N, C-alpha and C positions, 0 to 999 in steps of 0.2 A: 352529386353530393348525397342525395337521398338514397341512391343505390348503395353507396359506401356505408352509410349509417345503418341501413337495413342489414347489410352483410355483417357488420360489427355486432348488432343485436342478435342476429341469428347464430353467429359463432359463439358468442359468450366468452367467458373466461376460460382460457385453455392452459394457463400456467398451473403447475402443481405447487401446492404449499410445501414448505419445508417439513420433513418428518418431525414429529413431536420431540424426539430426543435431541435433535440438532437445534431446534428452536429453544429448548430448555437450556442447552449448553451455551448458546449465544446469549440468552438472557442472564445467565450466571456470570459469564465472562464480562458482559456489558455492564452489569451492575458494579463489579469490582473496578472495571476500567473507568466508568463515569465517576466513581468516588475518587479514584486516584488522580484523574484529570482535574477535578475541582480542587483537590488539595494542593496539587503541584502547580497548576497554571491559573487557578482562581477564575477560570472561564473555560473556553473550549480549546481543544488541541487542534492547531492548524497545520496541515501536512502539505508539502510540495512533493509530488511524485516525479521522479526523473528516470527516464529510460536511457541508460548509458550504452545501449546496443543489444538489447535482448531480442528474443523471438516473439515477444508480446504475450506469451503464456501467463506470465506473472501480472501483466497489466490487465488481462481479462479477469483474473481473480480479484485484483484491487478494485476494478469497476464493479464486480459482483458484490464485493463487500459494501459498496455504496448504493446498491440497488434496493428496490422496495422490500425484498425478502430479508436481507441482512441489515440494511438501514443503519449504517454506522453513525449517522448524524444524530440518532436518538441517544447516543452515548456521549455526545459532545465532540465528535470528530468531524472536522470540516477540511475540505481540500481547497487549495488556493492555486492560482496560476502564477503568482509571483513569489519568489523565494524571500523577498523582503518582509513578507508577512508571516512566514512559516516558522513554526517551532520545531518541526521535524522534517527531515528529508527521507523519503522512501526511495531507495535507488535499486533499480532492477538491471539485470544483465551484466555480462562482462563489459568492461570499459573498452569501447572501440577506440582506435587511435584518433579518429575524427571527433570523438566526444570528450576527450580528455580536457581540453581547454574549457569547454562549456560546463563540464562537471565542476571543475575548479572554480569557475566564476560563480556558478550557482551556490557552491559551498561558501564562498567569500561573501556573497550577497545576503546569506541567511544570518539574521542577528543572533548574537550570543544570548543565552546558552543554547546551542543547537544540538539536536540529537540526530545522528545519522544511522539509518537502519538499512542493512543490505538484505534485499528480498530475493529469495530463490537461490538455487544451487550455483548458478552462474555468478551471481553477485557475491556469494559467500566464498567460493573457492575457484572460480573460473569455469566450473561446469564442464561440459563437453567441448567448449571452445578453448579453454586454457589460455596460455600466453603464446602469441604468434606475431607475425609481421603486422597483422591487422587488429590484434587484441592485446590489451595490457593486462587482461585477466581480472582478478577479483577487485572489488571496489577499494579495499584497504591498500592496494598498490598506488592509489591516486589520492584519496582523501581518508582522514581518520574515520573509523566505523565504531559506533557504540554498541550495536546489537546486530545479531544475525537471525534471519528467519529462513531456515532451510526448506527445501521442497522443490519439486519440479512439476508444476508450480505449487506453491503452498496454497491450501484452501483458505477461504475467507475466515473460517474459525481459527486456523493457524495464524493468519495475519493479525486478527484481534488479540490472540494470546501473545504474539511476538511484540506487538505495540505495547501491551500491558507490561511485559517484561522490560522493555526498553525504558519506559517512564518510571518503573518501580525502582530503578537503580539510584 
């Protein structure tokens, strides 16, 4: 145990901080986002993320949005494991045939008014997978979509901007 602690102290912090311009952009988007969340939801925005069959590139960026550098919780955005408590569904990937029923059930379990956001090129238009025997393509082929965040994968800044656009409607 002491050897591990010694290694940690000897190594120090090795992560790099965000560039100043990116941090400034996040602070500006976040301030607008936090204001809009408080006006529309009178509390925090609770999101349920659903992977409908993606390559996990978009999930990595969603997790990055929630890490210590981007820290979306400081703007009032929280993630939940249950759709019953969610205000918004962030859906990634083309809908695989095996995920169709699960996605419909998740959508049905989310209370009204619900906001559905398609994240990434695959969720928006089927991406490189398109429609095939194993893929139903875009999310809107299965459930109604309110907003799209394009990109392969979209950056955490793009995700925050897309969430703002989705709740600004």
